[in-house]
N, C-alpha and C positions, 0 to 999 in steps of 0.2 A: 439556666443562663450560662452562656459560654464564658470560660475563664479568659479574661483579657490579658493575663500575664503571658508573654511569649515563652514557649517551651525552650528549655536549654538544648542546644544542639551539640553533638559530638564534634570536637575539633577535627578538621580533615587530617587524614593519615598520609604520611609520606609514601606508604605502600600503594596508595590510590592514584599516584600521578599517572597521567596518560602514557601509553606505551611509546608514542612518538616523541614525547618530551623526554622520556628516559633515554631514548636513542640519541637525542640531541646532546644530553649530558655525557653519555658514554663516548660519543665521538670527540668530545673535548678532553678525553682522558687517554692519551697515547701510551701511558705507562701500564705495563701488565699488572703491577702491584696495585695501582689505583683502580683498575677494573675489578680486580679480585675483592678489594674493599667494598666497592659498589655492590657487587653480587652478594656480599655477606650481610647486607643490611636486612633483607627479608626475602621470603620465597618469590615474591613478585619481581623484585629487582634482579634476583638470581636468574629467573626465567627470561627477563628482558636481556640480560647480558649474554645468555646462552643462545637465544633464538633470533635476536635482531641482526640484520646484515651489517657488519662493522668492518672497517679496515683493520688489518692485523695490528696488534700492539707493537711497540718498539721492542727490539731484542733485549734479552737479559745478559748480564755478564756473570759468569760463574768462576769462582776461585777454588783451588783444590783443598782449601781448609773447610769447605762446606758452606761458605757464605756466598750470597748472590746480591747483585745490584740490578734494580729495575730502571733502565734508562727512562728519563734523564736524571733521576734522583741519585743522590750520593749517600743515602742511608742503607747500610747492609741489612740483610735479613736471611733467615733460614727457612727451608720448607719443613713444616711440622710433620713428624712421623716418618720422614724419609732421610736415610743416612746418605749424604752426598759427599762427605769428605773422603779424600783419597782416590778420586777417580784419576785415570791415566790418559784419557782422551775424551772426545765427544763424537757422536755419530748421528748423521741424519738430521742435524739441527736441533733435536730436543732430547737425545739420549746421551747419558753419561756412561763411559766405558770403565768397567772394573775387571781387569784380568786377574784370575785366581787359578790355583792349581787344579781345582775341580771343575772349572768352566770359565768362560768369559761372559760377563753379565752386563746387559744394557739396562739402565734404570732411567725411567721417565719421571723426573721430579714433579711434573705438573699433574700427572694422573696416578703416580705411585706404581705404575706398571713395570714389569721386569721381563726381559727377553733373554733366554739362555742360548749362548753360542758354544761351540765345542771349545775345550781347553786349547790354548795356543800351543801347548806341548804336543798336541796330536795333529800332525800334518801329513796327509797322504801324498806320496811322491808319484809324479808322472814323468818318466816311467818308474815303476816300483824298484827296479834294480839300479837306480842312479847311484853313482859314487863320485867322490871328489877326485879330480885328476890334477897332477902337479908336474912341473918340469924342474929339474935340478940344474941350476947354474952355479958357477964358482962363487961360493960363499952365500948363496941365497936360494930359497925354494919358492917358485912362482906358481900362482894359479894357472891352470892350463885348460882350454885356451884363453879363458877369462874367468872372472869370479862368478860362481853360480850359487844357488841355494845351498848346495852341499859344502861349499867353502866357507860360508858366512855364519853358519849356525852351529852352536855348541849344543849337542844333544842333552847336556845336563842343565841347560839354561832355557828359560821361557823366552821366545822371540819378543823383541821390543816393537810395540805397535807405534808407528809414526803417523798413521792416518787410517781412519776407518769410515766407510760410508755405507748406508743402507740403501741399496739400489732399488729393491722391491721387497715384498714380504718373503720372497724365496731366494734372495741373493744379497749377501754381504761381502764387500771387498775391503782389503786392508793392505797397507804397506807394512811388511814385517822387516825390521831392521836387523843389522848384524849383531851377533853376541860374541863373536870370536875376536880376540886381540889381533890386530893387523888387518882386519877386514874392512876398516874404514867406515864410511857412512853408507855403504852399499845396502840396498834393500831389494825385496822381491814382492810381487803381488800374490796374495793368497786369497782364496774365496771359500765361502761355505754358505749353507742355508741354516736358519735357526732350527734347533732341534737335531741337527746332524751329529754324527759321532766324531767327525774330523774336518779339518780344513783341507784344501787341495792346493798344490803348487806345481808348476812346471820346473822340475828340479835341475834341468840342464840348460835353461835359458840364461842369458847374460843378465847379471844384476845391474841395476842402474842407481844413480843418485836421484831417486824419485822425489819430486817436490810437492805435487798435488794431483788429485784426480777428481773427476766429476762424472755423474751419470746424466748424459745429455741426449735428448731425443731417442731414448731407448737403448743407447749404447754407452759403454764404459770407456772413458778416456783418461789417460795418464800423462802427466807432464814431467819430463826429466830435467835435470839441472842444465843439460845442454840445449834446452828449449825445444827439443823435438816433441811433437805431440803424437802419442801412440794410442791406437784403438785396441781394446782388449775383447776378443771374441769369446763368448761363453757358450759352452755346450753342456750336455748332461751325461753323467756317468751311466753307461748302459745297464749297470747292475743295480746301483742304489738310487739313481735318479738325482743324485746330488750335483750341484753345479761344478764345473771345472773349466779351466782356461784351455781353449783349443788352439788359439794363435794370438800372438801380439804383433801388430803391424804398425808401421810408421805412416801417418797420414799427412803430417807437415814436418818438413825438414827445416831446422832453424837457420836463420840468417847468419852465416859464419863470419860476416863482417863485424859482428858485435862480439867482444871478448867474453864469452859465457863462462869459461873455465878460469876463474880468478885464482891466482896463487894464494896460499895461506897467509902470506905477509902483505897482501894488497891492502890499501887504505879504503877500499870499497868492498862491501859485502852484498851479495845479491840474494833475494828471496823471490819465489815465484808462486802465483796463485791462479787457480781456475775458477771462474764464476760465470754463471749464465745470466744474461741481462737482455730482456726484450727479445727473446728467441735466438740470441747470438751467444756463442761461447767465447769468453774473453780470457786472455792471458794478462795478468797484472805482474809487471816487473818492478819490484821494490829495490832500490839501491840505498843501502845504509852507508852514509858518508862518515868515515872514521878519521880520527887523528891519532898520532903516535905520541904517547907520553912515556919516555924512557923505553922500556921493553914491552909496554902494554899498549894494546889497541883499544881506544876509547870511542864508543859510539856517539855519533852526532845526529844531525837531521836526516830524514828520509826523503827520497825523491821517488816519484812513480811515473811509469809509462804503461799505457794500455794498448793492447793489440786484439783485434778480432780474428777468429779463426775462419779463413776462407777455405772451406773444405773442398769446394769445387775446383779451385785452382791450387790447392795444397800450399797455402802460404799464410803468413801472419800479416795483417794489415793494420798499420798504426792508426789509433783513434785518439783524437786530441780532447774529446769531451765525452762525459757520460750522459749529457743532456740536462736540461733545466730541472727535470723531475726525477732524477735518479741519484741514489747514493749507494755506496758499497760499504759493507761491513766485512773486513778481512780478518781472518784468523786461521792458523794452521789446521785446527780440527774442523772448523765450520766457517764458511763464507756465504754471504747472500747479497743480492741486489734488491733494494726496495724503493718504493715511491716516496719522494720527499714531501710533495705537496699535501698529502693526506695528514701529515703531522704539522703542517705549517713551517716546515724547515727548508732551508735553501738546498738546491740540488748541486750536482757536480762536485760532490765531496766523497772522500774515502776515510772511513773510520777504521783504525788498525791498532793492533796490540803487539807488544814485544813478548810473544808467547811461544817462541820456537826454541826447542831443546838445545840446538847447537849454539844459541846465543852465548851461553855460559862458556863455551869453548872458543868462540870466534872473537869475542870482544867483551869489554867490561863497560861500566857506566860511571858517570860522574856522581850520580845520585843513587841512594839506596832504594828509592821508590820510583814507581812508574805510574802511568795513567793511560786512559784512552786518548789516543792522538788522532787528529783530523787533518787530512791533506786537502787543500783547496786546488782543484784541477785548473782553475783559471789563473790564480795568482802564484801557485807553486809554494805557498806558505803552509807551515805546519803549526797547529795550535792544540791546546789541551783544554777545551771549554767545559768539560764535565767535572763535577766535584767528586771524583772517584780516584782513590789512590791506594796502591798496594805495593808490597815489596817485590823487587825484581826476582827474588828467589822463588816466587810462585809463578814460574814461567809457563805453567800449564793452564793459565787463564783461557777461557773460551767463551765465545758467543753461544747463546741458545736462542732458538726461534720458536716460540710457543705454537705458532700456527702450522708448523710442518706436520 
C-alpha cells in the first residue's frame, strides 16, 4: 500500500535561480562592490556575474591611503591582499602607479596583476649627446632657446609623473614633470613599453605646460595649457624595437581670443581635460572661480565649457550639451564618458574631483574636506550628491574604471 504521507521536499536553493533572473538582478546593481558581493554567494552566481552581458559598473573612487569607494555608496573598503596605499597616479583606467627606484609598477587592484615598467630614473635621450644650453644675461641665466628636458631634470632626482596612459600592450606614455628649482611646471612626454630597460624622450624639444593626453583612434594626442592640441608620432628604435617619439606636431591651434595664460594672482584658475565621447575627442575647460581673503586665494565654484576637436578643419568647436544619455567623470589621472540611462541616472552631467597637485600651490579651501562634485550642463549648478568625503590633503584621488 502506498504511503499517503507526502514526502518532504528540499527547499529551493538560491543557487538554482534561472540565469535570466540572475541577469535581471545584476542589472539593478550598478555598484561594482554590489556585483562582487553577488558573485561571492555561490559558484553559480559567480558564473552568472562573469558570463552574462551586463553594462559596466559605475566607476570606483580610489584614495592614496588605500581606501576605495564604490559609487554610489559612501562606505569605504579595501581590496584584500592587494597593497594600494601610496600610489602616485593611475593609468589606463584600472591601474595604480607606484614609482620606485628599481622600477615603475602598475598594480591592478581588481585582478591583483602587476606590470613592470622601467625605472623613471632611466631615460634614453634622443639624441644621445643632448646637453642643456643657456644664455647669460645681466644678473640672470636663461634657458636657451627654451626649456628642454635637459633643463628641467635633476639627474639625482626621479622625474615627477603628472600623467600616465596605457596606449596599447606595447606603448606607455607619460608626462614627466620638472625636478629642478626654477624650472616651473614644465613637463615633457616620455614613452616606453612594459619590460623595457628605459624610457625614451626627445631631449631637445621644447617643454610645455602639459595638461592632459589621450589615445584616440590609434594616435596619441596631448593638450597643453595654451590649449593647442598636439599629435605625438611614435616610431620604433631600430636596434631595440622600443617605442620612441619621432615627431610632435600641432593639429589644432588654440583660439587666442581666450586668455589661456592666466597670471598667478588671477582670481580664476583653469584646468583642462581630454575625453573621448561618442567617437569625438573633447576638450573640457574647467574654470575655478576664486576669491581673495587677505593674501590667500580661496577656491569657489567651478564652471565648465566643452569643445569638440574638428581635426579636419583644425579647430575647436564649442559644444553646449553632452546629450541626454552621457555623463563625464573627470580626473587628472583618468577621465571617461559613460552612458547615464543604463544606471537610471540623468545625463548631461560632469562628475569631477579636486585631485590636481598644483591645487595646493594655486589656492586654498574654506573646508578641510572635499567630495565628488557634479556640474549640471543645463543649469550650470554644482552639487555634491554622493555621501563620500575625504580630506583635501589626499589630492591624488582618482577614478578607476573596472571594465577597461
